[in-house]
N, C-alpha and C positions, 0 to 999 in steps of 0.2 A: 432206601439206605442197604448199602452193600456193608455187611459186619463180617469182616475176616480176619483171621488168626495171623498175625506180620509177623512175629519174634518173641521167643521168652527168654529172657536175662536172668542172670542170678537174684537181681532186686527188683525187675520190672516186667509187666507182662504187655506188649503191643500189638494194639489192634489196628487196621487202616479202616478208614471207612469214609464215607462220604456226605458232606453236608454242603446243603445250598450248592450244590454243583460241582462242589471241588474235595479233592482227597484230603483228608487231614489222618494224622498221627494222633492215636489217644492211647497213653501211657499209663497203668494202672501198678498199683505195689504189688508183687508175687507173693502172697501168701506164704510161702514157705519161707522166704527170706524175716529175719528177726530185725532187720534195718529197713525203713522206709525213707527214699531219697527223695521223694515227689518235691518235697517243700525244697530242698537245696539245690535240685534242678531246676525249679521255674524261678528260684530266686537270682540266679547266675543268668539263665536266659534272659531275664527281663535286663539285668545292667550289659551283659553282652549284645542284644541286641540292639542297643544304644549305639552300640560301636560295627553295627553289621555283620556281626559275628552268630552264627547258630540258625535253624529254623525259627522262622516266627514264632514266638507263642502266642497262639489264640486266648487262652484262659487256661487258668489252673486252679485247684482245690484240695483240701487234704487226701482228697480220694483218686484223682486222675489230674493229668496234663494233655491239653489238646495243643500241637501244633501244627506247622504248616510242613505236609509231607515233600522230602526231595527227591524226586525220581532221579536216579543216576546211575552211575557206578562205583563201588567202592575204590580207595585209594589204590590197593593192591589188584583190581581187575581192570581201571584206568594203567597203570604201568606197565600193565603187561598187554596192553591192548595195542590199537592201531595208531595211536595219536600220534602228529607230528611233534619232531623236537622244539619246533616255538610255543605249540600248545602245553606241551610239558611240563616245558621251562616257566611259563607264563601259571601254570598251574601250583607249581613248587612256591615262585615268588610270593602268589598269595597266600596260599600256608604259612611261608616263613613272615608275613606281614602279620598275619590274625597269633602267630606265635609270639611275635612281640608286642602285639598291642597287647595279651594276654600278661604280657611279661612287666609291662608297664602299669597294667592296673593291679600288678600282684596278686596274679588269680594262678593258679596250677589247675591243669587240666588232668595232669596224671598219666595220660594214656598215648604221649607222643612219641614212646620207643618203639609202638608196635601199631599205631594207628589205622589196621590194614581195615575195621568196620566202621571206624568211629569219623573217618572224612568221604564225604560221598560229591565226587565230581558229576556235575548235570550236562546235560546236552550242551548249553552254553560255555561249557571250558570254567563255568564257575566253581571252586572249592567250597562247600559246605560243611563243617565241622557238625557231629551230632554227639549225643550223650555226655551231658553235663553234671552226670548225679553225682561225679566223685570229684570235682570242684571242689578248692580250699582257698582260701586268701593264705597267702604264704610271703615270708621275707626273702626267702631262697626260690625265687622261679625259677624254671627252667622248662620250659616249652620249646624254646629255640633249641637249645642243645638236646634236647630229646628227640626230637625231629631231627637233627642232624645225625645222631648215633642212628635211626633208622634207617637214613640216605646210605650209611656204609654199609649196610647190613646186604651179603653177599647177593641174594634175589633180586635186591632194588638197585644194587647197584649195577648188575648185568643187565636189569632190563634198561636203565640208564644208558648204561655204554650202548646197547642196539640202537640207542637214539641219538647216538652221537654226542651224548652231557657225558664230558669227558673232564673229571675231576679228580682230586688226589686225595686219599681219606685224609690222611696225616695234617694234609692241609687243613680241612674241613673242621677236624676235631680242634686242631691250635687255634684255628680264628674265631671257632664258638668258644673256646676257654675263652678268649680275649674279651669276647662280648657279653660272657659270663661277669667276669672282672669288671668291665665296666657298668653294670647294672650294681656290684656288690658296692661299687664305688660310687654310686651314683651320677655317674658323668654322660649326661646325654648326648654330648657331642661324639664320645668314641662308641656308645650304643649306636648312634645311626651308622659311624662308620664301619663299625665293624659288620652291623648288618649287612651293610653295600658291600663289604670286601668278601662277604660268605655268597651272596649272588655272584658277584664278578667269579669265585673259583667254580661254580657251577657253570657259568659262561665259557669256561676254560684258559681262565688269566692266570694258570698254574705257577709258571715260572715269574711273573712279577707279585704273584702273593709269599712263594718263597722266600723273595727279596725282603718284603715288607716283613715277616715273620725275623728273619733274621735280625735285621735293623732291631727291631721290638726286642730282641735279647740282649742288647749290647748296654752294658751295665752303665747306670748313673755316673757322671764328671769321664765316660771314656768316648772316645771316637774311634772310627774303624775308616778303612778306604777300599775304594773301587775292586781293589786287588782282593782285598782280605775276603770280600763278599763273594767272591767270584771264585775264589780256592774254598771255602765254607759251602760251597752251592754246585764243587765241584764240574766247573767251567771255565772255558776258558774268552766266552763270550761278554768281555767286559763291554763293550759298545752298546751289547742290550742291557746289560745292568744299569750304564750311564743313562740309557734311554728310559728307563726306568723310572731314575729320580729324576729326570726331567719331566718326564709326563706325571707325577706323582700328584693326583689330585686332594689327598688325604694330610695333607702337611699342616701344622706340625707332629700330627696325632701319629702319623708315618712319620717318625723322625730322619729323612732325609738329611735332616743340616748337619746330622752326625757323621756323614761321609766325607773323606777328606783327600787331597793327594797323598802319593806315599810319601813325600817328602814333609808333611805337614801343611802345606797351603791348602788356604780354603778351598782351591778349585770353584766350581759352578754351584749356582744354587736357582731354582725356577727358570732354567734355560739360557741363565745368563751369566757371566763373569765378572761384570762390571755394576755399576750403579746402586741403586736401591734393595734389588734382591740380595747381593752381597754384605748389604749393610745389616739386610735382616737375618742374616744367615749369622753375621757375627754377634747380632743380639742376642738370638735364638742361643746359642752356645754359650755366651755371658750368664746369661739367664740362668744355665743349666749349671753353671761353675766351671765353665770352659774357657781359661783365660786367651785371651787372641791378641798376641802382639806383631804388628808389621805384616799382616797379610798372613800370618801362620800360627798352630796351634802353640800356646807358650808350654815347655816342657813337654815338646810332643811325645817323646820315647815312653814319659809316666802316663800321658793320656792315652797314648797307643793300646785300641783291645785288637786281637786277634782271635778268631774264633778255632 
């Protein structure tokens, strides 16, 4: 048996040992701390292991926790290393998915704004979260939003930029806020959509997401136009905005049905200007208190919103 001191934290002492031919981590209470967090950590590890989060818990007692040893780089070392863009994105998506799963379970980890030593990336580019001693159940979960705050930190942002992972910081935080609002509203569909849009932002779909965020800011019972969107985004790329509308996979949560022509006529929807898509657009508008008459928004001047 190897008995090696591995790390010492505020609340725990960690040793690396070999048992039955495999390396394990043994965590014991730090006697200098007045708080014993071993029970709390083992409780949440048992729960999260069922969802493939965290190192595998082997055994636990009031005196110690024995768990799988995860060999790899910390998230900070990984981001500063030589991984390729595809590998980095895959790791970031894994972490976002794990954060979202903990949000869904109403478990806060509390370390995601600076998880420099709380996430290990192994040789297979699998992201494993460690250290669950501070976990708590909460109605106000914030794992995803905290991790987004981490991604916009200068050192992290620069490391991602070097790998051509280009995104807009304001976009990322605005989308994260929409995701958080969806959790508060218990809107499962919107939670899924905004998590997906967060990933899209990391994939560089910045213009599209700027359009989506502008659309989401249109007040209730109002419509806007393609031109208004272009002016608000300081661009003359009207066709590009039209393309975003046509290829919106998240309707009606991203409400592209609120965009009409400058004369108040309905324009297109889902890439069509006639038939069932236009009937659907009319129905969506009317359900939101926006009357349509003879193919145009009734009282268009009153309903027209400019940013």
